[in-house]
C-alpha positions as a Markdown table, in Angstrom:
| # | Residue | x | y | z |
|---|---|---|---|---|
| 1 | Unk | 0.0 | 0.0 | 0.0 |
| 2 | Unk | 2.9 | 2.4 | 0.8 |
| 3 | Unk | 4.3 | 1.9 | -2.7 |
| 4 | Unk | 1.0 | 2.6 | -4.3 |
| 5 | Unk | 0.6 | 5.8 | -2.3 |
| 6 | Unk | 4.1 | 7.0 | -3.0 |
| 7 | Unk | 3.6 | 6.4 | -6.7 |
| 8 | Unk | 0.2 | 8.2 | -6.7 |
| 9 | Unk | 1.7 | 11.2 | -4.9 |
| 10 | Unk | 4.7 | 11.4 | -7.1 |
| 11 | Unk | 2.5 | 11.3 | -10.2 |
| 12 | Unk | 0.3 | 14.0 | -8.8 |
| 13 | Unk | 3.4 | 16.1 | -7.9 |
| 14 | Unk | 4.8 | 15.7 | -11.5 |
| 15 | Unk | 1.5 | 16.8 | -13.0 |
| 16 | Unk | 1.6 | 20.5 | -14.2 |
| 17 | Unk | -0.3 | 22.8 | -11.8 |
| 18 | Unk | -3.1 | 23.8 | -14.3 |
| 19 | Unk | -4.1 | 20.1 | -14.8 |
| 20 | Unk | -3.5 | 18.8 | -11.3 |
| 21 | Unk | -7.1 | 19.0 | -10.1 |
| 22 | Unk | -8.3 | 17.1 | -13.2 |
| 23 | Unk | -5.6 | 14.5 | -12.6 |
| 24 | Unk | -6.6 | 14.1 | -9.0 |
| 25 | Unk | -10.1 | 13.5 | -10.0 |
| 26 | Unk | -9.2 | 10.9 | -12.6 |
| 27 | Unk | -6.6 | 9.1 | -10.4 |
| 28 | Unk | -9.4 | 7.6 | -8.2 |
| 29 | Unk | -11.0 | 6.1 | -11.3 |
| 30 | Unk | -7.7 | 4.8 | -12.5 |
| 31 | Unk | -7.0 | 3.1 | -9.2 |
| 32 | Unk | -10.5 | 1.6 | -8.9 |
| 33 | Unk | -10.1 | 0.2 | -12.5 |
| 34 | Unk | -6.7 | -1.4 | -11.7 |
| 35 | Unk | -8.0 | -2.8 | -8.4 |
| 36 | Unk | -11.1 | -4.3 | -10.0 |
| 37 | Unk | -9.1 | -5.8 | -12.8 |
| 38 | Unk | -6.5 | -7.3 | -10.4 |
| 39 | Unk | -9.2 | -8.9 | -8.4 |
| 40 | Unk | -10.9 | -10.3 | -11.5 |
| 41 | Unk | -14.1 | -8.5 | -10.8 |
| 42 | Unk | -16.9 | -9.4 | -13.3 |
| 43 | Unk | -17.5 | -6.9 | -16.0 |
| 44 | Unk | -21.0 | -5.8 | -14.8 |
| 45 | Unk | -19.8 | -5.3 | -11.3 |
| 46 | Unk | -16.7 | -3.4 | -12.5 |
| 47 | Unk | -18.8 | -1.2 | -14.7 |
| 48 | Unk | -21.1 | -0.3 | -11.8 |
| 49 | Unk | -18.1 | 0.3 | -9.5 |
| 50 | Unk | -16.4 | 2.6 | -11.9 |
| 51 | Unk | -19.6 | 4.6 | -12.5 |
| 52 | Unk | -20.0 | 5.1 | -8.7 |
| 53 | Unk | -16.4 | 6.2 | -8.4 |
| 54 | Unk | -16.7 | 8.7 | -11.3 |
| 55 | Unk | -20.0 | 10.0 | -9.8 |
| 56 | Unk | -18.4 | 10.4 | -6.4 |
| 57 | Unk | -15.4 | 12.3 | -7.9 |
| 58 | Unk | -17.8 | 14.6 | -9.8 |
| 59 | Unk | -19.7 | 15.4 | -6.7 |
| 60 | Unk | -16.6 | 16.0 | -4.6 |
| 61 | Unk | -15.2 | 18.3 | -7.4 |
| 62 | Unk | -18.5 | 20.3 | -7.4 |
| 63 | Unk | -18.3 | 20.7 | -3.6 |
| 64 | Unk | -14.8 | 22.0 | -3.7 |
| 65 | Unk | -15.7 | 24.6 | -6.3 |
| 66 | Unk | -18.6 | 25.9 | -4.1 |
């Protein structure tokens, strides 16, 4: 878990400032996708999970902008 967190933080740090917020939003979706694929999650469940993650990220982004 520590390696994953370090990689995630380094990637975010290396992202140019103007696109950092968008990258932060998309990283959660990327991590959920990798996690679901690694676990061998069935396609319908993976699709639902990724939709939920994306929806959550959108709502969080809207809250931060308010």
